[in-house]
Each structure stands twice: as C-alpha cells, then as structure tokens.
N, C-alpha and C positions, 0 to 999 in steps of 0.2 A: 492434472497430467504432468505439469512441470515438476511437482514434488516426486512423482513416480520416476521421471527421467533422472532426477538427481539421485534418488535412492539406487536406481539401477547403475548409474555411473559409479557411485561410491562402492557398491558391491563388486562391480567389475574391476575397479582400481585395486580393491583389496585382494581379489583373486590374482591380478597381475603381479602385485607386490609379492604375494606368497609364491607365485610361480617363479619369480625372478630371484628370490632369496637363495643364497648358496649355503649348503650344509657346513656348519662350523664345528670344529672339534672342541672349542672353548669360547667362552664369552666373558667380558669384563664390564664392570659398572662404568668405568671411564677408560677410554683407550682400548688397547688390544692386549690379549694374554701375553705374559712374558715368555712363556715356553713355546717352542715351535710345534707344528702339527705332528712331527715325528718324534716328540720327546719320549724318552724311555722310562723315566721315573721322576718323581719330585726330587729337588736338589737336597732335601733335608732328611732323606732316608738312606739306609744302607741296602743297596740292591742285592748284595751278595749274602745277606744274613740267612742263616739256616733256621727254618721254622722248627719250633718244638719247645719243650719245657713248659713252665707255668709261671703265673704271677698272681699274687694275692693283694687286692686293694682293700682299703678300709674306709668306711663312711660313717658319719653320725646321723642317726635317724632310724627309720623302720620302713617296711614296705608290706602292703597287703594286696598288691595288684601287679599285673604284668602288662597293663595297657596304659601307656604314658600319654595318650591322646584325648582323655576325657576329664571332665571337671571333677568328678567324685574322688579321684585319686590323684589330683593335680601334683601334689608334692609327696605322695607316698607310693610311687611306682618304683619297681626294682631298677636300680641303676644298670646301665649297659644296654638296655633295650633300644633306646634312642638317646644317645649320650655324647655331647660334644667333648667331654673330657676323656672317657675311656674308649670312645669310638661307638659308632652305630653297629652294635654287634649282631642284632637280629633283623632290623629293618634298614632299608637303604633309600636315599633320595635319588632323583633322576640324574643329578650331577653332583660332583664333590668339589668343595671349596679348597683352594690352595692355601696353606698356612703361611706362604711366603710372599703373598701379594695382598693389597688392600681388600679387593673383592673380585676375585676371578674364579670361574668355574670350569671344570673339565669333565669329560664324559664319564658316566658310570652306567646306570641302567639305560640312560639315553646315550647312544653312541655318538650322535651328532644332533645339532639343533639348527633351526632356521628362524629368523625374525626380520622385521622390517626396521628401517632407521628410526621410526617413531616409537617402536616397541609396542605397537598396538596388538600384536599377536606373537606367539611363539609356537613352533612346531617341534615336538620331541620325536626323534627317530630312534626307536628302541633298539638296543643291541639284540639281534636275533638269538644270541647264545644265552641271554639272561633267563635264569630259572629259579623257581622257588625251591625250598629245601625238600619238598616232596617230589621234585622232578618235573612239576608242571611248568610250562613256559610263562614268563612275565609278558602280559599282553596289553595292547591299548585299552582293552575293556577293564583291566585292573586299574589303570591310571584314572580313567573316567569314574569308575566305581569309588575309588579312594577319595577323590576330590569331592564327589557328591556326598559321601558318607561323613567326611570330616567337616564339610560345610554345614551339614544338618545336625550332626551329633558330636562333633569334636569340640574341644575346649578352645578358648582364646589362648594363643593368637592364631591357631590353625584355622578356625572357622572364619575369623575376620579376614585373613589373607585370601581365603577362597571366595569371599564376597566380591572380589574384583573381577571375577570371571564372568563374561557375558555368555560364552558358549564353548562347548567342547565337542569334537567329533573325531571319529577314527578316520585316518587317511591311509589307504593301502592296507598292507598286512601288519606293518610294524610301527606306524606313526600315529601321533595324536596332535591335532591342531587345537590350540587354545586361543580364543580371542578375548580381549579385556574390555571392561566397561569404563565409565567415567571415574570410578573410584580408584582405578589403577594409576601408577606412576612409572617412572623409568626404572625403578628398582624392582617393581613387581615381578617381571619375568624371572629375575635371578632368585627372588625369594621362593617362588613356586618351584624352581628347578632344584634348589639346594636345601630348603628348610622344611619340606614336607615329605613324609615317608610314602612309599607305595605299598599297599596292602593287597593280599590275595583275595580276589572276589570269591573264589570257590571255597575259601576256608573261613569266611567271616559271617557270623550270624548278625544281621543288621538289627534285629529286634533287641538283642541283648548287648549290643556293642557298647552302650553307655553305662553298663553295669560293671562293678568291680569284679575282676576274674583272675584266677591263678591257673587258668588253662594254658598249657604249653602252646605257644603260637607257631605258625609257619611264617618264615621270613625268607628274604633273598640274600641276606648278608652273610659274612664269613662264619658266623657261629650259630649254634643252636643251644638251647638250654639243656644241661645235663641233669641238674637236680636243683630243687629249691627247699629251703627251710624258712617258711614265711616269717618275715620280720628279723631273721637272723643272717641268712646267707643265701646267695644264688651262685651257681656254678655254670659257666658256659664252656662248651667244647668246640674246638675249631672243626669245620667241615672239610673233609678231604675232597669232597665233590663240589666245592664252591665254584660257581661258574666264572667269577671275575678275577681269579687269582693271578692271571697273567696280564691284566689291564695295566697300562702305564700308571694310572692313578692308584693302583693297589699294590704295586711292587714295593717290597720293603716295609709293608704295613701288615698288621694283624699277625704278629709273629709267634704268639704263644699257642700251644696246643690246648691249654686250659687256663681260663681266667675266673678267679673267685672274687666276689665282692662280699665282704663281711660288714655287718651292721653293729654299731655300738651306741649305747645310750648317751655317752659323753666322750668328748675328745680326749680326756685324761685316760680313759680305759682303752681308747683306740691307740694312743701313743704307747701305753704299756704293752699292748699286743704287738706293736711294731718292734719294741725293744726285745720281746721274747722270740720274735721271728715268725709270728702268725700273720703279719702284714709285711709286704716287701717294699713298699714305697710310701713315704710320708711327706706330702707337700706341707710346708710350714709357713704360716703367714704372720707369726709373732716374733718381733726382733728379740724380745727378752727370752722367749723360749728357745729361739735359734742360737742365741749366745750361751745360754746357761744349762739347757736340758740334755746335752749330749755327752755328758761326762760319765759314760758307762762302758763296760768292757768291750762290747761289740764295736764301738766307735774307735777306741784306742787300739784294738787289734786289727782294724781295717775291714772287719766283716760288714760294717756299715760305712757308707761314704756320704759325706755332706757336700752338696754342690750348689753354687750360685749361678743363676742364668740371668742374662740381661736382654730382655726382649726390646723391640723398638716400637712400643705401643704407647698410646696415651695413658695418662694416669687413671682415668675413670674418677668416680666420686664415691666416697664413703662418708656417711654422716648420720646424725640424729635427724630423722625425717619428721617434719610436722605434718600431721593429718589435717589439712586445711578444711576438711569437711566439719571439723570441730569449730564451734563459734569462737573460742578463745584464740585460735590461730588464723582467723580469717583476715586480720589486719596485717599488712606487710610490716608496719613499724614494730608491732609486737614481735614478729618473727625475727626481725633484724636486731631488736634489743636483746632477745634471748640468745641470738647468735653471738653477739659481742660479749655476753656474760660468760661464755665458755672459755676457760683458760687453757688453751692448747699447750702453751709452753710448760705449765706445771705438769700436765699429763705426760707430755713427751719426755720430760726430764725424769720424773719420778716413777713412771711405769714402764717406759721403753728405752731408757738409757740414751735419750736423744737421737734414736735411730731414724725417726720418721721426719718427713717433710710435710708441711701443711699444704693441703690441696686447695687451690683457689680458682680452679677452672675444671670443667667436666672433661676437657681434652688437653689438660696440661701436658707439657713435654712433647707437643706435636704442633705441626703447622696449622692445625685446625683450631687451636686454642686462641681465645681473644685476650688472654691475660698478658698485660704489658704492651698491647698493640692497639693503637688508636684506630677507630673505624675510618677507612679511607672513603673518598667520594663514591666509589663503586658500591661499597657496602652500605653507605648511608642512603644511596638511591634505592638499593634493594630493600632497606628497612622502611623507607617511606615514613608515614606518620607514626609508625610504631616506635621510632627512635625516641620520641618524647616520653615513652614509658620506661626507657632504660636509664639507670642512674648515670649522671654526668661523668663520674669517675670511671665507671665501667665502659662508657662510650669513648672516653679519650685515652683509655689505657693506663690510667694512674691508680685504678682500684687496687687495694691491698687490705687484707684483714689486719686488724691491729695486733701488734706484738706486745704481749704483757711482760711484766717484770718477773713472772714465774712464781709469784707468791700464792696464787690461788685467790687473791683478793686485791687485784690492782685497782686502786680507787679511781684513777682517771678513767679507765675503761668502763668501770661499773657505773660511773656518773653518766657517761654517754649512753649506756644501756638504759638507765633510769629515764633519761630524757626521751629516748625513743619510745619506751613503754608509756610515758605520759602522753606522747602524740597518739598512741594507740588506744588511749582511754583509761589508763591505769595510773594510780598514784599511791604513794606510801602513806598509810594511816595506821598509827599504833603498831608499827613494825610489821605491817602486812601490806602487800601489794594488792590493791583492791580496785574494782571498777566503780562506776558512778553509783551503782546500787549497793556498794559495800561488800560485794562478793570477792573473796580472795582469789587471785589467779592461782590455780592449782591444776596439775595434770599428772598422768601416769606415764612412765617410760616402761614399755614392754620389752623385755629382753628374753633371749632364748638360750643363753649359756652364761657360765661364770665370767668369761672374758668380757662379754658385753656389759654385764653387771658391774664389773670392775671399772669400766669406762664411765658408766652412768653415775657412780657414787660421787666422784669429785665434781661432776657437773651439778648434781643435786646440791652439794655443799655450797657451790658458788651462787646458785639461785636462791638458796635459803638466806644468804646475806641480803638479798633484795626483797625479802618477805614473800617469796614465792614458795608454795607448798608442792613438793614433788615426791611422788612415791615411785618405787621401782618394783616391778613384779616380774620374776623369772618363772617361766612356765615350760612344761615339757614340749617336745617337738610337735606332737599331734595337736595340742591345744594352741600352740603358736601358729601353726599353719591354718587352723580353722579361723582364728581371730584375724589373721592378716587377709585371708580370702574374703572375709566379710567386712574388712576395714574397721574392725572393732578394737581400736586402739587410739591413744592420743599421740604418742610418739614411739617410733621404733628405730632401730639402727639398721640401715640398709646400704648395700653396695650397688653402684651403678657402673658396671664395666663399660669401657669405651673402646671402639675400634677405629681404624683409619677410614672406615667406610660406614659411618652411621646412616641408618635408613629407617625402614618401616618399624623397627623395634621401638623407635622413639615415640611412635604413635601410641603404642601400648603403655609406655611409661608416662607420657605427658599429655596425650590427646583427650579432648573433652568427652568423647564417647566412652573411652576406657575408664574415665573417672566414675562412671555410673554402671560399669560392667563388673559383675561379681567375678572375683578371681583374676582380675587384670593386674598388671604390674604398675599401675598408676597409684602408688602408695600415698603420694602427697595429696591426691584428689584435685590436681590441676585441671581446671575446666575454663580455659581462656581462649577465645577465638584468635587472639593475636599469637599465642603460642602455636595454635593449629596452623596459622598462616606461615609462620617461620619454619615449621616442619615441612610444609608443602614446598617451600623454596628449595631446600636441598634435595627433596625427593624428585623434583622436576628439573634440577640443574643438568645442563648438557656439557658444560665445559668444566675443567678442573678448577679454574679460577672462580666461577660462579658457585661451585660446590663448596670450596673453601670458605668463601665469604658468607655463604648462607649458613654454614655450620657455626662460624664465628658469631654471627648475629644471634643465632639460637642460644649459643653459649652465654652471650651477654644477657639475654632475656632471663635465662635460668638463674644466673648469678644475681641479677637485680631483683628477682622474685623472692630470694631468701627462703626457698622451700625446704632447706635443710641446714643444719649446722655442720659445715665442712670439717672433716677430721683430717686424715693423713693418707699418704701413699709412699710406696717405696718403688724405685725404678729397677727392682730386681725380683727374681723368683727364687725361692729357696725350696730345695727338695733333698731329702735323705733317702738312700736306697740301699738295699742289700748288694753286696759286691758282685753277686752273680747276675744282677740285672744291669744291663748296659744300654747305651743309647748312641745315636749317630754323633759325629763330631761337628756337624753343621747345625746351628740353631736357626730355625725359621723366624720370620719377622714377628710372629705372634707368640714366640716363646716355645718352651719345650712341648713336645707332642708325644704323649704316652703311647698311642697306638703304633709308633715307630720304634719303640724300645723292644728289647729282646732278652731272652735268658741265655747268658753267656756260658752256662754250664753245659749246654748241648751243642756248642759250636765246635 
C-alpha cells in the first residue's frame, strides 16, 4: 500500500510539474538563450537577401540511397537530405541550433517547448502551420511514429538516442509529451529536439524503411529533390510553398532556388571542376594546397575569391587512430611509444611549410581544454580515484609532446620510444622489434586518399628505424567505409571535431557500448568504465563550472590513454568561392555557415 501511495505521489508530482511548466521559445544546455523571445532573425544572416539563383557543391564519394537514417547506407547517402554542412534540405528537426551559441535551440517544427528543472520530460508544442511537401500537416502522430521507427530500425546514433525515452503521448491537438528513463541525462532533451528528423507517417513504408532506396521522399524542409543521377549528382529545388519561410530561425537562410551536389572520385578532380566553374565553393583544409594551388586565371581575374575565416571553436583532434581491439595496440606503453616515434616537426616543415600547430588536447584553444592547466581541487574531487589513472604530467598541466629536431630520426626521442615499447613487451632483436615469442611488431595503416597516404609514408619511415614493419593500403571510398564500419583495420586517420558543448556524441566515440556496436564512431575501440564515468560527469553537470571541469577531466583521460597519434590543427577556415556567391559580414561562433550564403547575381 505504501509503495502504491509513493507511485501515486510521484505520478501526481510529474503532472503538476508538467502543468506548471511555461512554454519556452528557446532552450539552452546551460543558462538561458542569448536571443530574446521576439528576435527577428539570427545575427549571422542577411535578413534582406533576395532568394534566387543557384549554387553547386562538390564532394568526394558516391551515393546509392536517399535515406540517411539506416545502417546499410550509413556513409553513402546523398548529401543534403539531412546535412549539417549544406543544411537539412529535405527533413527538419523539431528545433534548430544557433550557430552563435555553444548549445542553444530555437523553435522550428516545434513552436514552443516545456520542461521541468530536472529535465525528466519535454513537451513539444508543434507549429500548427507546419506542413509536409505534399500539403499534409505535421502532427504529433508523425513525431511519435518517427521516434518509434528510428528506435527500432534506425542506425546509431539515432537509435541509441531514442533508447532514453520512457514514454510518448499526444497532448491536445498539436503537442507531444516525452518522458525520459534512467538512460537520459541533462543533454538528452536538446539532442531529441535538434538531432533527430521528423518523418511523415503517411508516406513511410515501415517494412522497407531499412532498405536502400532512391525513391523521392516527402519532407517538411525548404527543398525537394528535382533530379538524381545515382552516384554522380543530386539536384534540389527550393519550395515556394515552404511553410516556415517566415520563421525567425529561417529568415536569411535557404537562399538559393537550386542546389546541386556533384560527386567526384578524388579531391583532385573535384578541384579541377571548381577551377572550370562546375563547382562554386571549395572548402580547403590543406595549407600547402591553399598557398600553392590557386595560381590560375579565375583567381587572378577576381572570378574566384579566396577567404580566411576565424571561428572561435576548439581545435578538435586529428590523428593516426589505434584500433585497440587489435592485440598489438592493447598496451598503453606501446601506443605511447609509437606516438613518440612520429616526427611532427619533419612533417610540418617538409609537407606543410610549417603552417600547422601540433594538437595536444581534444579541446585546445578553449576554456574546456586541460592543456597547460593543473587540475584544481574541484576537478580532483570530481575525478576521485580515477585521477590515479591519469599521467602525472597531464594532471599537473606540464604535459607536452616532445619537439624533435626535424630530421625524421631524432635519436633522443626514438630512444624514449624504444624504452616505452620495451615496457609494452617488445625488444629489438636482429634489427626487428619483436615480442617475447619473436613475432615482429607489424601493422597496416588504412588510408582513403593520396593526402592521407602522404602523411603515412614518413611515419612508416620513422617506425622502420625501430624495426617495426608498417604497410600502407589506400582503398576506394566504398571499401574504406565498409572496413571502418566493421572495424577491419589496424590504424586509420580520423578527425574528432570538438564543440563548446560536448555531450552525447562522446558516448558514440568513446563509450563501452559503442565499442561493440557495428557502425559506431568508436574507432579506437575504447571500452573503459572510467571513461564512461567521466562522460557521465559532463552529461549530468548543472553548472558551467562543473561542466568545464568535467570536460577537462575527460580530456586528461583521453590524452593519458594515447588512443591516437596527435597530428595538427589550424585555427582558421579556408574557402574559395565564385565571386557571384556571397555571404553575411558577421561570422558566427562556429565559423562560416553555407546555408546563409546567397547568389549575388540575382540581387
């Protein structure tokens, strides 16, 4: 009887909380939204831009599918369908994320939301004007249907995000109440609101949803598909009847009448297409290429404009990733020794004209980074006994990767690497690095293009000096994706982007469950309960101070784990564009935002 009273009390309390919650136009991970409730548009758009014209993007790869939410075509889905770079052209989330705040959401399909202080539930109040491209209204039934479908048949991370939902119910004519279970954290409502699409229940065949398809879909977003050439090109056309074109979160965005995404087998052919005028915008990530490859008539005449942008975001991490599922990489000392053997100074000077900075933290260049900062009492208390697993120099802020003489064979550093490898069970015998059974330490670096291979070659040369046998295998895009989905590699080169609001995506990259899940982003195979604990700390943090210290602790753990060989970063973004393509004068926090650009020839 007492248990029944308690259950009734908790249920009544939840109802009271829900009833007392006030509709909110926006929500933030920490604090309040920066923009007022009557904001007219985002500060990084041009509200007076005239829509029209066209843009042509270029990507390396292929596509055989128009459904980006299933495992079978995880990395071969047509770009633009659900796309953080080009915009969500066909499908939309319930709320849209501001590019100028760490993690703040404003209304889109959901006009307002309601939640309690503990974030145990969230209620989405749909905009009654929201419609699908066939004219049907977006309903609470669509929301519930979508979340059930992606939970059961969607790929990671969509399916895993939805495992946090305890119940869903329609409230009134336009609202959906979602209650969370014990798997949820304080970020979960924001993820559900911003990172999941809403699909039309009346137009989805649930039986065939998880099969590859080129059927033209129905969406609620500003564009529809005009034409497709599988594997080669997809063309989107702007909908004149788009329901949300006057929303504050959509003013000054989605400015082209037509968007084309062209596919190329290699980046070299993509760049040649850009030079010829078949592609309008070329984001460039190579210092050498940025400095040397633009000496052609279109640049000198002003038909192509080179621009440098300076976002205020963390460095992220790029590196040679150890697949710790492989026995030879299971020992941290081995990974650390192999890390020291990489001569960054030689690479930077000889391949990149000294343009790069070595990355030594996953959140370098931000307040979330642990680099150069000793753990204070608050952070140490948060770490608890886990602090004993963090390297002393990482804990006291003195950690720094060694700087070589740039020769490619710095003897002092190589001796340190040999000593670490010896601690990991390897010694040099007969000019070979072997284990106690006489097996040579050998592995393959899997690369996906010529630029990655170019980085791997000097690394192989350094390792050969230590008697380590390294092969480099460059494969086509489809084979690369298949092998990475199945973790069929020893070492790969991967980028780990970082934001000012790290959250649930870190579970997919580093969580123990993800390590055993096909197609996850846990490329290193990390399966460590202490790593899981540190992730939970910043997911559950309530104050900005707790959040900062929790991320720093996590950063220290990753650095101490030597899960990858850190490469480099640049605190700039480079992009070249046709002169008829223009953009706003205000740069948002996260850098340039292509959906806010426009065709100046129609102004």
